[in-house]
Each structure stands twice: as structure tokens, then as C-alpha cells.
MIMARZA-251746 format. One record per residue (C-alpha): x, y, z; residue in three letters; residue number from 0. Coordinates in Angstrom, 1 decimal. Layout:
<bakols>
+--------+--------+--------+------+-----+
!     c1 !     c2 !     c3 ! code ! pos !
+--------+--------+--------+------+-----+
!      X !      Y !      Z !  ALA ! NUM !
...
+--------+--------+--------+------+-----+
</bakols>
This chain:
<bakols>
+--------+--------+--------+------+-----+
!     c1 !     c2 !     c3 ! code ! pos !
+--------+--------+--------+------+-----+
! -210.0 !   53.9 !  -55.6 !  GLY !   0 !
! -212.3 !   51.8 !  -53.4 !  LEU !   1 !
! -212.1 !   48.9 !  -54.9 !  ILE !   2 !
! -207.9 !   49.2 !  -54.2 !  ALA !   3 !
! -208.5 !   50.6 !  -51.3 !  VAL !   4 !
! -210.1 !   47.2 !  -50.3 !  TYR !   5 !
! -208.6 !   44.5 !  -51.5 !  PHE !   6 !
! -205.6 !   45.9 !  -50.0 !  PHE !   7 !
! -207.2 !   45.9 !  -46.5 !  ILE !   8 !
! -208.2 !   42.6 !  -46.9 !  SER !   9 !
! -204.9 !   41.8 !  -47.6 !  PHE !  10 !
! -203.1 !   42.9 !  -45.4 !  ALA !  11 !
! -205.6 !   41.7 !  -42.9 !  THR !  12 !
! -206.8 !   38.3 !  -43.9 !  VAL !  13 !
! -203.1 !   37.0 !  -43.2 !  MET !  14 !
! -204.0 !   36.6 !  -39.5 !  ILE !  15 !
! -206.5 !   33.8 !  -40.9 !  THR !  16 !
! -204.0 !   32.9 !  -43.4 !  LEU !  17 !
! -200.8 !   32.5 !  -41.5 !  TYR !  18 !
! -201.2 !   32.1 !  -38.1 !  CYS !  19 !
! -200.9 !   28.7 !  -38.2 !  PRO !  20 !
! -197.8 !   28.4 !  -39.3 !  PHE !  21 !
! -196.7 !   30.9 !  -36.9 !  LEU !  22 !
! -197.6 !   29.1 !  -34.2 !  ILE !  23 !
! -196.6 !   25.5 !  -35.0 !  GLU !  24 !
! -193.2 !   27.5 !  -35.2 !  LYS !  25 !
! -193.5 !   28.4 !  -31.5 !  LYS !  26 !
! -194.7 !   24.9 !  -30.5 !  ASP !  27 !
! -198.0 !   26.3 !  -28.9 !  TRP !  28 !
! -201.1 !   25.1 !  -28.4 !  SER !  29 !
! -202.7 !   24.6 !  -31.7 !  THR !  30 !
! -206.1 !   25.5 !  -30.0 !  SER !  31 !
! -204.8 !   29.1 !  -30.1 !  LEU !  32 !
! -204.6 !   29.4 !  -33.7 !  SER !  33 !
! -208.8 !   29.6 !  -33.2 !  GLY !  34 !
! -209.1 !   31.8 !  -30.4 !  THR !  35 !
! -206.7 !   34.6 !  -32.2 !  VAL !  36 !
! -208.8 !   33.9 !  -35.8 !  THR !  37 !
! -211.8 !   34.4 !  -33.6 !  SER !  38 !
! -211.0 !   37.3 !  -32.0 !  LEU !  39 !
! -210.4 !   38.9 !  -35.5 !  TYR !  40 !
! -213.7 !   37.8 !  -36.5 !  PHE !  41 !
! -215.1 !   39.2 !  -33.6 !  LEU !  42 !
! -213.7 !   42.9 !  -33.9 !  PHE !  43 !
! -214.8 !   42.8 !  -37.4 !  ILE !  44 !
! -218.3 !   42.7 !  -36.5 !  PHE !  45 !
! -218.1 !   44.2 !  -33.4 !  ILE !  46 !
! -217.9 !   47.9 !  -35.1 !  PRO !  47 !
! -221.7 !   47.3 !  -36.8 !  GLY !  48 !
! -223.3 !   47.8 !  -34.0 !  PHE !  49 !
! -221.9 !   51.4 !  -32.9 !  GLY !  50 !
! -220.8 !   52.7 !  -36.0 !  LEU !  51 !
! -222.4 !   56.0 !  -36.1 !  THR !  52 !
! -220.8 !   56.7 !  -33.0 !  TRP !  53 !
! -217.5 !   55.6 !  -34.1 !  ILE !  54 !
! -217.5 !   57.4 !  -37.0 !  VAL !  55 !
! -218.9 !   60.3 !  -35.3 !  LYS !  56 !
! -215.9 !   60.7 !  -33.0 !  ILE !  57 !
! -213.1 !   59.6 !  -35.2 !  LEU !  58 !
! -214.9 !   62.1 !  -38.0 !  LYS !  59 !
! -212.7 !   62.8 !  -41.1 !  GLY !  60 !
! -209.8 !   61.3 !  -39.7 !  SER !  61 !
! -211.6 !   57.4 !  -39.3 !  THR !  62 !
! -209.6 !   56.0 !  -41.8 !  PHE !  63 !
! -206.3 !   56.9 !  -40.6 !  ALA !  64 !
! -207.3 !   55.6 !  -37.1 !  TRP !  65 !
! -208.6 !   52.4 !  -38.6 !  CYS !  66 !
! -205.2 !   52.2 !  -40.8 !  ALA !  67 !
! -203.4 !   52.8 !  -37.3 !  LEU !  68 !
! -204.8 !   50.3 !  -35.8 !  MET !  69 !
! -204.1 !   47.7 !  -38.6 !  MET !  70 !
! -200.5 !   48.5 !  -38.9 !  THR !  71 !
! -200.5 !   48.1 !  -34.8 !  LEU !  72 !
! -202.2 !   45.2 !  -34.9 !  GLY !  73 !
! -199.9 !   43.4 !  -37.6 !  LEU !  74 !
! -196.7 !   44.7 !  -35.5 !  ALA !  75 !
! -197.9 !   42.4 !  -32.7 !  CYS !  76 !
! -197.3 !   39.5 !  -34.8 !  PHE !  77 !
! -194.2 !   40.7 !  -36.4 !  VAL !  78 !
! -192.1 !   42.2 !  -33.3 !  PHE !  79 !
! -193.7 !   40.4 !  -30.5 !  LEU !  80 !
! -193.7 !   37.0 !  -29.9 !  HIS !  81 !
! -196.5 !   36.3 !  -27.1 !  ASP !  82 !
! -199.7 !   34.3 !  -27.3 !  GLN !  83 !
! -201.4 !   37.8 !  -25.8 !  TRP !  84 !
! -199.9 !   40.2 !  -28.4 !  SER !  85 !
! -201.2 !   37.7 !  -31.2 !  MET !  86 !
! -204.3 !   37.9 !  -29.2 !  CYS !  87 !
! -204.0 !   41.7 !  -29.2 !  ILE !  88 !
! -202.9 !   42.3 !  -32.5 !  GLY !  89 !
! -205.9 !   40.1 !  -33.9 !  ALA !  90 !
! -208.4 !   42.5 !  -32.2 !  SER !  91 !
! -206.9 !   45.8 !  -33.4 !  LEU !  92 !
! -206.7 !   44.5 !  -36.9 !  ALA !  93 !
! -210.2 !   42.8 !  -37.1 !  GLY !  94 !
! -211.6 !   46.7 !  -35.6 !  LEU !  95 !
! -209.6 !   48.7 !  -38.3 !  GLY !  96 !
! -210.8 !   46.6 !  -40.7 !  TYR !  97 !
! -214.4 !   46.3 !  -39.5 !  GLY !  98 !
! -214.8 !   49.6 !  -39.4 !  ILE !  99 !
! -213.8 !   50.7 !  -43.0 !  CYS ! 100 !
! -215.5 !   48.0 !  -44.4 !  GLN ! 101 !
! -219.0 !   49.0 !  -44.2 !  PRO ! 102 !
! -217.7 !   52.7 !  -44.7 !  LEU ! 103 !
! -216.6 !   51.3 !  -48.1 !  LEU ! 104 !
! -219.4 !   50.0 !  -49.1 !  TYR ! 105 !
! -221.2 !   52.6 !  -48.2 !  ASN ! 106 !
! -218.2 !   54.5 !  -50.7 !  LYS ! 107 !
! -219.5 !   52.0 !  -53.4 !  ALA ! 108 !
! -223.3 !   53.0 !  -53.8 !  SER ! 109 !
! -222.0 !   56.6 !  -53.7 !  ARG ! 110 !
! -219.6 !   56.4 !  -56.5 !  ALA ! 111 !
! -221.9 !   56.1 !  -59.0 !  VAL ! 112 !
! -224.5 !   58.6 !  -61.1 !  VAL ! 113 !
! -227.2 !   56.5 !  -61.0 !  SER ! 114 !
! -229.2 !   54.6 !  -58.1 !  ASP ! 115 !
! -229.5 !   51.8 !  -60.8 !  ALA ! 116 !
! -225.6 !   51.0 !  -61.3 !  LYS ! 117 !
! -225.4 !   50.9 !  -57.3 !  SER ! 118 !
! -225.7 !   47.9 !  -56.9 !  THR ! 119 !
! -223.2 !   46.5 !  -59.8 !  LEU ! 120 !
! -220.7 !   49.1 !  -58.0 !  SER ! 121 !
! -221.0 !   47.7 !  -54.5 !  LEU ! 122 !
! -220.2 !   44.0 !  -56.3 !  SER ! 123 !
! -217.2 !   45.0 !  -58.0 !  PHE ! 124 !
! -216.0 !   46.2 !  -54.5 !  VAL ! 125 !
! -217.0 !   42.8 !  -53.2 !  LEU ! 126 !
! -215.2 !   40.8 !  -55.7 !  ALA ! 127 !
! -212.1 !   42.8 !  -54.6 !  SER ! 128 !
! -212.4 !   41.4 !  -51.2 !  ASN ! 129 !
! -212.9 !   37.8 !  -52.3 !  TYR ! 130 !
! -210.0 !   38.6 !  -54.5 !  LEU ! 131 !
! -207.5 !   39.7 !  -52.0 !  ALA ! 132 !
! -208.5 !   36.3 !  -50.3 !  ILE ! 133 !
! -207.9 !   34.1 !  -53.1 !  VAL ! 134 !
! -204.9 !   35.9 !  -54.2 !  CYS ! 135 !
! -203.3 !   36.5 !  -51.0 !  THR ! 136 !
! -201.2 !   33.3 !  -50.5 !  PRO ! 137 !
! -200.0 !   33.6 !  -54.3 !  PHE ! 138 !
! -198.7 !   37.3 !  -53.2 !  ILE ! 139 !
! -197.0 !   36.2 !  -50.6 !  ILE ! 140 !
! -195.3 !   33.3 !  -52.4 !  ASP ! 141 !
! -193.9 !   35.5 !  -55.3 !  PHE ! 142 !
! -192.5 !   38.2 !  -52.6 !  PHE ! 143 !
! -190.8 !   35.2 !  -50.6 !  ARG ! 144 !
! -189.3 !   34.0 !  -53.8 !  GLY ! 145 !
! -188.1 !   37.4 !  -54.8 !  ILE ! 146 !
! -186.2 !   38.0 !  -51.3 !  PHE ! 147 !
! -185.6 !   34.2 !  -51.3 !  HIS ! 148 !
! -187.2 !   33.8 !  -48.0 !  VAL ! 149 !
! -187.9 !   30.0 !  -46.3 !  LYS ! 150 !
! -190.8 !   29.6 !  -45.1 !  PRO ! 151 !
! -191.5 !   30.8 !  -41.7 !  ASP ! 152 !
! -194.1 !   32.0 !  -39.8 !  GLY ! 153 !
! -193.2 !   35.5 !  -39.7 !  THR ! 154 !
! -192.6 !   36.9 !  -43.2 !  PHE ! 155 !
! -196.2 !   37.2 !  -44.1 !  ALA ! 156 !
! -197.2 !   39.4 !  -41.2 !  PHE ! 157 !
! -194.2 !   41.8 !  -42.2 !  LEU ! 158 !
! -195.0 !   42.2 !  -45.4 !  LEU ! 159 !
! -198.4 !   42.9 !  -44.5 !  GLY ! 160 !
! -196.6 !   45.2 !  -41.5 !  PHE ! 161 !
! -194.8 !   47.2 !  -44.6 !  ILE ! 162 !
! -197.9 !   47.4 !  -47.0 !  GLY ! 163 !
! -200.0 !   48.4 !  -43.8 !  LEU ! 164 !
! -196.8 !   51.7 !  -43.0 !  VAL ! 165 !
! -197.1 !   53.0 !  -45.9 !  VAL ! 166 !
! -200.7 !   52.3 !  -45.8 !  TYR ! 167 !
! -201.2 !   54.8 !  -43.0 !  THR ! 168 !
! -199.1 !   57.5 !  -44.7 !  VAL ! 169 !
! -201.4 !   57.2 !  -47.6 !  ILE ! 170 !
! -204.4 !   57.3 !  -45.7 !  ALA ! 171 !
! -203.3 !   60.9 !  -43.6 !  ILE ! 172 !
! -201.7 !   62.6 !  -46.7 !  TRP ! 173 !
! -205.6 !   61.5 !  -48.8 !  LYS ! 174 !
! -207.6 !   61.7 !  -45.8 !  ARG ! 175 !
! -209.5 !   64.4 !  -48.1 !  LYS ! 176 !
! -209.6 !   62.2 !  -51.3 !  SER ! 177 !
! -213.0 !   60.0 !  -51.5 !  PHE ! 178 !
! -211.5 !   57.2 !  -50.9 !  ALA ! 179 !
! -210.1 !   58.1 !  -47.7 !  PHE ! 180 !
! -212.7 !   60.9 !  -46.9 !  SER ! 181 !
! -215.6 !   60.5 !  -44.0 !  VAL ! 182 !
! -217.3 !   64.0 !  -44.6 !  THR ! 183 !
! -220.2 !   64.9 !  -42.0 !  LYS ! 184 !
! -223.1 !   63.1 !  -44.0 !  ASP ! 185 !
! -221.8 !   59.6 !  -42.9 !  PHE ! 186 !
! -222.2 !   60.9 !  -39.1 !  TYR ! 187 !
! -224.8 !   63.5 !  -39.3 !  SER ! 188 !
+--------+--------+--------+------+-----+
</bakols>
């Protein structure tokens, strides 16, 4: 479950770095906007690390659900609001949701094994799913673009990610007591 969750959230949010330049090109905006949007995405992945315990204390058991909502709203900004400022806000929201989930998933990976000797192996499988998602994202997008006969444009990838994140958010809320989506008191006490 952890591998699937991490693969999906990596897939759904890395679209910002991969497909933002195409959306910007379509709109004839300055290419420097792509660098700004990508930088904001990675900045907001980085920022939660400074206060993760505090963030999880506030969000508690609904942490994954709130993060799913942030990522969904972030991609919604790319799909429905076609302004430069909305792309910056969307990248920040998606990065923040992803940045909160990421270390929690790493922690869960080390807890998912019966022996401490296997914790590094478990973590390596979860980390590999991140890199696999990054590599597979263009192929997955092209596959669905072919199925739906969509011409290459800047929004299809974001629409596909948004739809996936809507489903993911529902699952995160519904399965918030399961191991992959739960945050127990030992994470923040």
C-alpha cells in the first residue's frame, strides 16, 4: 500500500515539473514562469520538514486526507484557472501536500517490516516507487492521450492528474484508518 500511495502522489504531482512548460508555451507566457512554478513546487516540498511534527499535531489522523485535498486543489489550479498566479498557488499547494506525506511514508516504510534489519530494504522499495513514477509519468500520460485521442496540449496531463487525485482524496478519507493513510499518536506525541 505504501508503494502504491507514494507512486501515485509522485506521479500526480511531478506533472507540474514535466508539463508546466507546455502549458506556458501554449499561453505564450514568459518561459521564466516555468522555472518559478517548478521552484515553488520544490520549495513547498522542502518547507514542511521544518515543522512536520507541529503540522501533524494539528492535522492528526486526517493528515493524509488534508494533504490529498491540497494536492487536488493544486492541480485544479492548473486545470481550471489559467492565470500565472494560479499556477504559482497550485504548485505551492501540491508541493505542500506532497511534502507533508513524503516523510510520513518514509517513516511508515521502516515500520512496515517485522525486523529492524529489513527497514532499509523496505525504505528502498518505497523510494524506488518515487523514481519509477517520475520515469513512467510521460509514458502513462501518452498512453491515456492515445486512448482518448487527445492532441498534445498543456492541460491533458493536469486534467488526468486532477481526476486521479479526486479519486485518491476519496480513498484517503475513506481509508484513513488503514496503515497507508493513517497517522497515529506515536507520530506526533
